[in-house]
GUTIRO-747530 format. One line per field, with one value per residue (C-alpha): residue number from 1; residue in one letter; chain; x, y, z. Coordinates in Angstrom, 1 decimal. Layout:
N
pos <- c(NUM ...)
code <- c(A ...)
unit <- c(A ...)
X <- c(X ...)
Y <- c(Y ...)
Z <- c(Z ...)
END
This chain:
589
pos <- c(1 2 3 4 5 6 7 8 9 10 11 12 13 14 15 16 17 18 19 20 21 22 23 24 25 26 27 28 29 30 31 32 33 34 35 36 37 38 39 40 41 42 43 44 45 46 47 48 49 50 51 52 53 54 55 56 57 58 59 60 61 62 63 64 65 66 67 68 69 70 71 72 73 74 75 76 77 78 79 80 81 82 83 84 85 86 87 88 89 90 91 92 93 94 95 96 97 98 99 100 101 102 103 104 105 106 107 108 109 110 111 112 113 114 115 116 117 118 119 120 121 122 123 124 125 126 127 128 129 130 131 132 133 134 135 136 137 138 139 140 141 142 143 144 145 146 147 148 149 150 151 152 153 154 155 156 157 158 159 160 161 162 163 164 165 166 167 168 169 170 171 172 173 174 175 176 177 178 179 180 181 182 183 184 185 186 187 188 189 190 191 192 193 194 195 196 197 198 199 200 201 202 203 204 205 206 207 208 209 210 211 212 213 214 215 216 217 218 219 220 221 222 223 224 225 226 227 228 229 230 231 232 233 234 235 236 237 238 239 240 241 242 243 244 245 246 247 248 249 250 251 252 253 254 255 256 257 258 259 260 261 262 263 264 265 266 267 268 269 270 271 272 273 274 275 276 277 278 279 280 281 282 283 284 285 286 287 288 289 290 291 292 293 294 295 296 297 298 299 300 301 302 303 304 305 306 307 308 309 310 311 312 313 314 315 316 317 318 319 320 321 322 323 324 325 326 327 328 329 330 331 332 333 334 335 336 337 338 339 340 341 342 343 344 345 346 347 348 349 350 351 352 353 354 355 356 357 358 359 360 361 362 363 364 365 366 367 368 369 370 371 372 373 374 375 376 377 378 379 380 381 382 383 384 385 386 387 388 389 390 391 392 393 394 395 396 397 398 399 400 401 402 403 404 405 406 407 408 409 410 411 412 413 414 415 416 417 418 419 420 421 422 423 424 425 426 427 428 429 430 431 432 433 434 435 436 437 438 439 440 441 442 443 444 445 446 447 448 449 450 451 452 453 454 455 456 457 458 459 460 461 462 463 464 465 466 467 468 469 470 471 472 473 474 475 476 477 478 479 480 481 482 483 484 485 486 487 488 489 490 491 492 493 494 495 496 497 498 499 500 501 502 503 504 505 506 507 508 509 510 511 512 513 514 515 516 517 518 519 520 521 522 523 524 525 526 527 528 529 530 531 532 533 534 535 536 537 538 539 540 541 542 543 544 545 546 547 548 549 550 551 552 553 554 555 556 557 558 559 560 561 562 563 564 565 566 567 568 569 570 571 572 573 574 575 576 577 578 579 580 581 582 583 584 585 586 587 588 589)
code <- c(M G E Y S K A L S S Y E R S L E I L K I A L P P N H P D L A T S Y N N T G M V Y D N M G E Y S K A L S F Y E R S L E I L K I A L P P N H P D L A T S Y N N I A L V Y D K M G E Y S K A L S S Y E R S L E I R K I A L P P N H P D L T T S Y N N I G G V Y S H M G E Y S K A L S S Y E R S L E I L K I A R P P N Y S L L A N C Y N N I A S V Y A H M G E Y S K A L S S Y E R A L E I Q K I A L P P N H P L L A T S Y N N I A L V Y Y N M G E Y S K A L S S Y E R S L E I F K I A L P P N H P D F A Q P Y N N I G M V Y D K M G E Y S K A L S S Y E R S L E I Q K I A L P S N H H N W A G P Y N N I G M V Y D K M G E Y S K A L S S L E I S L E N L K I A L P P N H P L L A T S Y N N I G L V Y Y H M G E Y S K A V S S Y E R S L E I R K I A L P P D H P D F A Q F Y N N I A V V Y D N M G K Y S K A L S L L E R S L E I Q K M A L P S N H P D L A A S Y N N I A S V C D K M G E Y S K A L S S Y E R S L E I Q K I A L P P N H P N W A S S Y N N I A S V Y S H M G E Y S K A L S S Y E K S L E I L K I A L P P N H P L L A T S Y N N I G L V Y Y H M G E Y S K A L S L Y E R S L E I R K I A L P P N H P G L A T S C N S I G M V Y Y H M G E Y S K A L S W L E R S L E I L R K S V S S T H S D L V L V K I I I E N L R N R F)
unit <- c(A A A A A A A A A A A A A A A A A A A A A A A A A A A A A A A A A A A A A A A A A A A A A A A A A A A A A A A A A A A A A A A A A A A A A A A A A A A A A A A A A A A A A A A A A A A A A A A A A A A A A A A A A A A A A A A A A A A A A A A A A A A A A A A A A A A A A A A A A A A A A A A A A A A A A A A A A A A A A A A A A A A A A A A A A A A A A A A A A A A A A A A A A A A A A A A A A A A A A A A A A A A A A A A A A A A A A A A A A A A A A A A A A A A A A A A A A A A A A A A A A A A A A A A A A A A A A A A A A A A A A A A A A A A A A A A A A A A A A A A A A A A A A A A A A A A A A A A A A A A A A A A A A A A A A A A A A A A A A A A A A A A A A A A A A A A A A A A A A A A A A A A A A A A A A A A A A A A A A A A A A A A A A A A A A A A A A A A A A A A A A A A A A A A A A A A A A A A A A A A A A A A A A A A A A A A A A A A A A A A A A A A A A A A A A A A A A A A A A A A A A A A A A A A A A A A A A A A A A A A A A A A A A A A A A A A A A A A A A A A A A A A A A A A A A A A A A A A A A A A A A A A A A A A A A A A A A A A A A A A A A A A A A A A A A A A A A A A A A A A A A A A A A A A A A A A A A A A A A A A A A A A A A A A A A A A A A A A A A A A A A A A A A A A A A)
X <- c(51.5 49.2 51.6 48.7 50.2 53.2 51.0 48.7 51.6 52.9 49.4 48.7 52.1 51.4 48.0 49.5 51.9 49.2 47.0 49.7 50.8 47.4 44.2 41.5 39.5 42.3 41.6 45.0 43.6 40.7 43.1 45.0 41.8 40.7 44.0 43.9 40.3 41.4 43.9 41.4 39.0 41.6 42.2 38.5 38.1 35.1 33.8 37.2 37.3 33.9 34.9 37.9 36.0 33.2 35.7 37.2 33.8 33.0 36.2 35.5 31.9 33.4 36.4 34.8 31.7 28.7 29.1 32.8 33.9 36.0 32.8 31.5 34.6 34.2 30.5 31.6 34.2 31.7 29.2 31.9 32.4 28.6 28.4 31.1 29.3 26.1 24.3 23.0 20.4 23.0 25.5 22.9 22.1 25.7 26.4 23.4 24.5 27.9 26.2 24.1 27.2 29.0 26.0 26.2 30.0 31.0 30.1 27.3 29.6 32.5 34.2 33.6 29.9 30.5 32.1 28.9 26.6 28.8 28.8 25.1 24.7 26.9 24.7 21.6 23.3 24.1 20.5 19.4 17.6 19.2 17.1 18.0 21.6 21.6 20.1 22.9 25.7 24.4 24.2 27.9 28.8 27.0 28.9 32.3 31.7 31.3 34.1 36.8 38.2 36.6 39.2 39.8 40.5 37.8 35.2 36.1 35.1 31.6 31.2 32.3 29.8 26.9 28.0 27.9 24.3 23.3 25.0 23.0 19.9 20.7 21.1 24.4 24.7 24.4 26.8 29.4 29.0 29.8 32.7 34.2 33.8 35.6 38.4 38.8 39.2 41.8 43.8 44.2 44.7 46.9 50.2 49.6 50.1 48.4 46.5 43.2 43.3 43.5 40.4 38.5 39.4 38.2 34.9 34.3 35.1 32.5 29.8 30.8 30.8 27.2 26.2 27.5 30.2 33.0 35.7 35.5 35.4 38.5 40.4 39.6 40.5 43.8 44.5 43.8 46.2 49.0 48.8 48.9 52.0 53.8 52.4 52.6 55.0 54.5 52.4 50.5 47.0 45.4 46.7 44.3 41.2 42.3 43.3 39.9 38.1 39.9 39.0 35.4 35.3 36.9 34.5 31.5 33.1 33.3 37.1 37.4 41.1 42.0 39.5 40.9 44.5 43.5 41.5 44.4 46.8 44.4 44.4 48.2 48.6 46.1 47.8 51.1 49.6 47.0 46.8 45.9 42.2 41.5 38.0 39.3 40.6 36.9 36.4 39.0 38.1 34.5 35.3 37.7 34.9 32.4 34.7 35.3 31.6 31.1 33.9 32.0 34.7 32.3 34.4 37.0 34.2 32.7 36.1 36.9 33.5 33.5 36.9 35.4 32.4 34.6 36.6 33.5 32.1 35.2 35.3 31.6 28.5 26.1 23.6 26.0 24.9 28.2 27.3 24.1 26.0 28.3 25.4 23.8 26.8 27.3 23.7 24.3 27.1 25.0 22.2 24.7 25.8 22.1 22.1 18.8 18.0 21.4 20.9 17.5 19.0 21.8 19.4 17.0 19.8 20.8 17.2 17.0 20.0 18.9 15.5 17.2 19.8 18.1 14.9 12.2 12.7 16.5 17.9 19.8 16.5 15.9 18.9 17.8 14.3 15.7 18.0 15.6 13.0 15.5 15.8 12.0 11.9 14.3 12.3 9.2 7.4 6.6 4.0 6.3 9.1 7.1 5.8 9.4 10.7 8.0 8.8 12.5 11.7 9.5 12.4 14.9 12.7 12.6 16.4 18.0 18.0 15.8 18.6 20.6 21.9 20.3 16.8 17.7 18.4 15.0 13.1 15.0 14.0 10.3 10.3 11.8 9.0 6.3 7.8 7.5 4.0 3.1 2.6 4.7 3.8 4.6 7.8 8.9 8.1 10.2 13.1 13.1 13.1 16.0 18.0 17.2 18.7 21.7 22.5 22.6 24.4 26.9 29.7 29.1 29.7 29.1 27.9 24.6 23.7 24.1 21.8 19.1 19.4 19.2 16.1 14.3 15.1 13.6 10.3 10.2 10.9 8.0 5.8 6.9 8.7 11.8 13.7 13.5 14.6 17.6 18.7 18.7 20.4 23.2 23.7 24.0 26.5 28.8 28.9 29.7 32.5 34.2 33.5 34.0 36.5 35.9 34.4 32.2 28.8 26.9 28.4 27.0 23.6 23.9 24.7 21.9 19.4 20.4 20.1 16.6 15.5 16.9 15.1 11.8 12.5 13.0 16.7 17.8 21.4 22.2 20.4 22.3 25.7 24.9 23.6 26.7 28.9 26.9 27.3 31.1 31.4 29.1 31.1 34.2 32.5 29.9 29.7 28.6 25.0 24.3 20.8 22.5 23.9 20.4 19.2 21.9 21.2 17.4 17.9 20.1 17.6 14.7 16.6 17.3 13.6 12.5 15.2 13.7 16.7 14.6 17.2 19.7 16.9 15.9 19.5 20.1 16.7 17.5 20.8 18.9 16.5 19.3 20.9 17.6 16.8 20.0 19.7 16.0 12.8 10.6 7.9 10.1 8.6 11.7 11.9 8.2 8.4 11.4 9.7 6.6 8.6 10.5 7.4 5.8 8.9 8.9 5.2 5.4 8.5)
Y <- c(82.5 80.6 77.7 75.3 72.4 72.2 72.3 69.6 67.3 67.6 67.0 64.0 62.5 63.0 61.4 58.3 57.9 58.3 55.7 53.2 54.2 54.8 52.9 53.9 56.3 58.0 61.7 62.7 61.2 63.6 66.5 65.4 65.0 68.4 70.1 68.5 69.7 73.3 73.3 72.1 74.8 77.5 76.2 76.5 72.8 72.6 69.1 67.7 69.9 68.7 65.1 65.5 67.6 64.9 62.1 64.1 64.5 60.8 60.0 62.6 61.3 57.9 59.2 62.0 62.5 63.9 67.5 67.9 71.4 69.8 68.5 72.0 73.1 70.3 71.2 74.8 73.9 71.8 74.7 77.1 75.0 74.8 78.5 79.1 76.6 78.7 75.8 78.0 75.7 73.0 75.6 77.0 73.5 72.7 76.1 75.7 72.2 73.7 76.4 73.8 71.9 75.0 76.1 72.9 72.6 76.2 78.9 81.3 84.1 82.1 83.8 80.7 81.4 84.7 82.7 80.6 83.6 85.4 82.6 82.1 85.8 85.4 82.7 84.8 87.7 85.6 84.5 88.1 87.6 90.7 91.1 87.6 88.3 91.5 89.7 87.0 89.6 91.7 88.7 87.9 91.5 91.3 88.2 89.6 92.9 90.9 88.5 90.9 94.4 97.3 97.7 94.0 93.5 91.0 93.5 95.3 92.2 92.3 95.9 95.2 92.4 94.5 97.3 94.9 94.0 97.6 98.3 95.4 96.9 100.3 101.9 103.5 106.0 103.1 101.0 103.9 104.4 100.8 100.5 103.7 102.2 99.1 101.3 103.1 99.9 98.6 101.8 101.2 97.5 97.0 98.5 101.4 99.5 96.2 94.6 94.7 98.5 98.3 96.1 98.7 101.5 99.2 98.6 102.4 103.0 100.5 102.3 105.6 103.8 102.5 106.0 107.3 109.4 108.2 110.7 109.6 106.0 106.4 108.1 105.3 102.6 104.3 104.5 100.8 100.1 102.2 100.0 96.8 98.0 98.5 95.4 92.7 91.4 92.9 90.1 88.9 87.7 90.4 93.1 91.9 93.2 96.9 97.2 95.6 98.0 101.1 99.9 99.6 103.2 104.4 102.3 104.0 107.4 106.6 106.6 103.3 103.3 103.8 101.1 98.6 99.3 98.6 95.4 94.1 94.7 92.7 89.8 89.8 89.4 86.6 84.7 84.8 84.0 81.4 78.1 77.9 78.6 79.4 80.7 84.0 84.6 84.8 88.2 90.2 88.6 89.5 93.1 93.5 92.1 94.6 97.5 96.4 96.2 99.8 100.8 99.1 96.5 93.6 90.7 91.4 91.7 88.4 86.6 87.8 87.0 83.5 82.8 84.0 81.7 78.6 79.3 79.5 76.3 74.4 75.8 76.2 74.0 74.4 76.7 79.0 82.7 83.8 81.6 83.5 86.8 85.5 84.3 87.7 89.6 87.5 88.2 91.9 91.8 89.8 92.4 95.2 93.2 92.9 89.1 89.2 85.4 84.6 87.4 86.0 82.5 83.7 85.8 82.9 80.6 83.3 83.5 79.7 79.7 82.7 81.2 78.2 80.1 83.2 84.2 85.7 89.4 89.4 92.6 90.7 89.8 93.5 93.6 90.3 91.5 94.8 93.1 90.7 93.5 95.5 92.6 92.2 96.0 95.7 92.7 94.9 93.0 96.1 94.8 92.0 94.5 97.0 94.4 93.2 96.7 97.6 94.5 95.4 98.9 97.5 95.4 98.2 100.6 98.2 97.5 100.9 104.5 106.9 108.5 105.4 105.3 102.0 103.6 106.1 103.3 101.7 104.9 105.4 101.9 102.3 105.6 104.1 101.5 104.1 106.3 103.5 102.8 106.5 107.4 110.5 112.2 109.1 108.7 112.3 112.1 108.9 110.3 113.5 111.5 109.5 112.6 114.1 111.1 111.1 114.7 113.9 110.5 110.9 113.4 116.0 114.8 111.2 109.2 108.4 112.2 112.1 109.1 110.9 114.1 112.0 110.2 113.4 114.8 111.8 112.3 116.0 115.0 112.5 115.3 117.6 120.0 120.1 123.1 121.4 118.1 119.7 121.4 118.2 116.2 118.7 118.6 114.8 115.0 117.4 115.1 112.1 113.9 114.4 111.0 108.5 107.6 109.2 106.2 104.9 103.6 106.1 109.0 107.5 107.3 110.9 112.2 110.1 111.6 115.2 114.4 113.1 116.4 118.3 115.8 116.5 120.3 119.9 120.8 117.9 118.8 119.1 115.8 114.0 115.3 114.0 110.7 110.1 110.9 108.4 105.7 106.3 105.6 102.5 100.9 101.1 100.2 97.6 94.1 94.2 93.2 95.2 96.8 100.2 100.1 99.4 102.5 104.7 103.3 103.8 107.4 108.3 106.7 108.7 112.0 111.2 110.3 113.7 115.5 113.8 111.6 108.4 106.0 106.8 106.5 103.0 101.9 102.9 101.5 98.1 98.0 98.6 95.8 93.4 94.0 93.8 90.4 89.1 90.7 90.9 88.8 88.9 90.6 93.3 96.8 98.3 95.5 95.7 99.5 99.4 96.8 99.0 102.1 100.1 98.7 102.1 103.5 100.8 101.1 104.9 105.1)
Z <- c(118.5 116.2 115.5 115.9 113.9 116.2 119.3 117.8 117.1 120.7 122.2 120.0 120.8 124.5 124.1 122.5 125.4 128.0 126.3 126.7 130.2 131.9 132.4 129.8 132.0 133.9 134.4 132.8 129.5 129.8 130.2 127.1 125.0 126.2 125.2 121.8 121.4 122.3 119.5 116.9 118.3 117.7 114.2 113.4 113.0 115.2 114.5 115.5 118.6 119.6 119.2 121.5 124.1 124.2 124.7 127.6 129.1 128.9 130.9 133.5 134.0 134.9 136.9 138.9 141.1 139.2 140.4 140.2 139.0 136.2 134.6 134.5 132.7 130.2 129.5 129.1 126.4 124.5 124.6 123.4 120.2 119.6 120.0 117.4 115.0 115.4 117.1 119.8 121.4 122.0 123.3 125.7 127.0 127.7 129.3 131.6 132.6 133.5 135.6 137.4 138.5 139.6 141.7 143.6 143.8 144.5 147.0 145.7 144.7 143.3 140.3 138.1 138.3 136.5 133.6 133.3 133.4 131.0 128.5 128.7 128.0 125.0 123.4 124.0 122.4 119.3 119.2 119.2 122.6 124.1 127.2 128.4 127.4 129.5 132.5 132.4 131.9 134.8 137.1 136.2 137.0 140.4 141.5 140.4 142.3 145.5 144.8 143.5 144.3 142.4 139.7 139.1 135.4 134.7 135.8 132.6 130.7 132.3 131.4 127.8 127.5 128.8 126.5 123.5 124.2 124.5 121.2 119.6 121.0 119.5 122.9 122.0 124.9 127.4 125.4 125.3 129.0 129.8 127.4 128.9 132.4 131.2 129.8 133.1 135.0 132.5 132.6 136.4 136.3 133.3 131.9 129.5 126.2 127.2 124.2 126.2 126.2 122.4 122.5 124.6 122.2 119.4 121.1 121.7 118.1 117.0 118.9 117.3 114.0 114.6 115.6 112.3 114.0 111.7 112.6 116.3 115.3 113.2 116.0 118.5 116.0 115.3 119.0 119.2 116.4 118.0 121.2 119.2 117.3 120.7 122.4 119.7 117.1 113.6 112.0 115.1 114.1 116.4 114.0 111.4 113.2 113.7 110.0 109.1 111.3 110.0 106.5 107.5 108.6 105.4 103.5 105.2 104.5 100.8 100.8 99.0 98.1 101.7 102.7 100.2 101.4 105.1 104.2 102.1 105.0 107.3 104.8 104.5 108.2 108.4 105.6 107.5 110.9 110.2 108.4 104.7 104.1 107.8 108.2 109.4 105.9 104.8 106.5 104.6 101.3 101.9 102.8 99.8 97.6 98.9 98.3 94.7 94.3 95.4 93.1 90.2 89.7 89.8 88.5 91.2 93.7 92.7 92.8 96.3 97.6 96.2 97.9 101.1 100.7 100.0 103.2 105.2 103.7 104.8 108.3 109.4 109.6 106.6 108.4 110.1 109.9 108.3 105.3 105.0 104.9 102.2 99.9 100.5 99.4 96.3 95.5 95.8 93.2 90.8 91.3 90.4 87.4 86.2 86.6 88.6 88.6 90.1 92.6 93.7 94.0 96.3 98.4 98.8 100.0 102.5 103.8 104.2 106.4 108.4 109.1 110.7 112.6 113.9 115.7 113.3 114.3 114.3 112.9 110.2 108.5 107.7 105.3 103.6 103.0 101.7 99.3 97.8 97.5 95.4 93.0 92.7 92.1 89.1 87.8 87.8 90.6 92.6 95.1 96.2 96.6 98.6 101.0 101.7 102.1 104.6 106.6 106.6 107.9 110.7 112.0 111.7 113.7 116.5 116.4 115.5 116.7 114.8 112.7 111.9 108.3 107.6 108.2 105.5 103.1 103.9 103.4 100.1 98.8 99.8 98.0 94.9 94.6 95.3 92.6 90.0 91.1 90.4 94.1 93.9 97.1 99.2 97.2 97.8 101.5 102.0 100.0 102.0 105.2 104.0 103.2 106.6 108.3 106.1 106.8 110.5 110.3 107.4 106.6 103.9 100.3 101.2 98.2 99.9 99.9 96.2 95.9 97.9 95.8 92.7 93.8 94.9 91.5 89.9 91.6 90.7 87.1 87.1 88.5 85.7 88.0 85.9 87.4 90.9 89.3 87.6 90.8 92.7 90.0 89.7 93.5 93.2 90.4 92.2 95.2 93.1 91.3 94.6 96.2 93.3 90.6 87.2 85.5 88.3 87.1 89.4 87.5 84.3 86.0 87.1 83.6 82.2 84.7 84.0 80.3 80.9 82.4 79.4 77.1 78.9 78.6 74.8 75.0 72.9 72.1 75.8 76.5 73.7 75.0 78.6 77.4 75.3 78.3 80.4 77.7 77.6 81.3 81.2 78.4 80.6 83.9 83.1 81.5 77.8 78.4 81.5 81.6 82.2 78.6 77.3 79.2 77.5 74.1 74.6 75.8 72.8 70.5 71.9 71.5 67.8 67.4 68.7 66.6 63.5 62.8 62.7 61.2 64.0 66.5 65.2 65.3 68.9 70.1 68.4 70.3 73.5 72.8 72.0 75.4 77.3 75.7 77.2 80.7 81.8 81.6 78.5 80.5 82.0 81.5 80.0 77.3 76.5 76.1 73.8 71.6 71.3 70.4 67.7 66.3 66.1 64.4 61.8 61.1 60.8 58.6)
END
């Protein structure tokens, strides 16, 4: 039940007694070291677990013949820890040694061979080598079909693992088929509210989630939670995951308050069930931080993400992929806060870890390249940004189905850079492709629809087609009013953009009203030197300039310049442009 400290105390006391009572290489000592290692493993203290498992193996090598099955188990346990530490090559080596021994010691279709093939498949999956993973999982399934009856419960595990690989490969229909076969077996083999049934519903939900079918995902996640409520005590650690997953769906649906509530319930359970600062706490803190980020509450976001990172640093080796994700998310918040140098620093630390831990075309690289490109975009380094975004899209096209929401985001980002480079036809084409994908993948009135309409409008505005621009901006604003809280920064952006169209149309009073509404929201939602505030001040100043109220124009433009000097580089295009306008105003008047 997660009472690891009590178990550890008992095992260590047992080990002390056995050291006194038995010769130094007695097999029972190996068992005791192994059991202590298992507790440390479950506590997330992997280096200690590895030490005890290796001591167990040393004794077994002396006490047993070289191909005894117990040696295979020992190698398997060591590999399991390396796998959790993200040291996949070491894990693979130990798993393969375990398999070699079992092939010699056991008959050719012994069930223990399925365990070895299954574990090797798991490591290949973690390494992103999905074809090798699939081959190992299918070999495991073949053996188990021969060794066990057709509805044997462990067959469900094999189908689950195969489904997991198909899901990673983006072959969601195959994944769904295998997960459903697993569920069929479990319904026959297990009682109706067994926790493994909840796991199967969870897996099916995850496929629907990745397919963008969020209502189906939510239904399956909720069925999973219902079973756990019947099968487990109220604060069992396994409850944390269903609440986390339900929060994840609400997050994607743009229902952030519901998402936050579910994530916080997940964290509450883990704080009760697990030791202080256990690495599993990191997940809920990370997810809570990311919801706050989307809600525009950046200080709360940063606080939660930094707690998550500290937990991971304690529990994991320095190059574990989860650390890369944590640095990546902190970089994202700094980006939204306009602190671009800090954002780049965090993203680069994320990249360093990923290059060590993952193969070069792993799907996770796509998100990294995308994120750092967005920062370069905001720093005005467009060619660097475009190159990284195109690399990100190449990786995603290999890894994801053609209408996956992540592809929409990549097309959107490429279009944004093309727009700034003045390549409007390319920008419009990419934005429209992004919107097409979102209409298929996301529910109506999702915030991402608003983003696409906003961006299409921006291109039309740059092309001088103001009526088309106004129509798209207004569609974007209506969606955001439904989807977001009233002072969210994206609403400020939307008002600002509509104001810009009226400004270009010469309707200055309408433009001024919208710019002022935008500034009101940004003052509430953003830190005092955020570039978004500079944008609002600049916009208001330019309206006053064209209305002939030059002293007011100069005052607002100087406020804009003051903010930009604190938030962007001296060569940033926005800062340079404001300085030129101010100089022209002073020379003229």
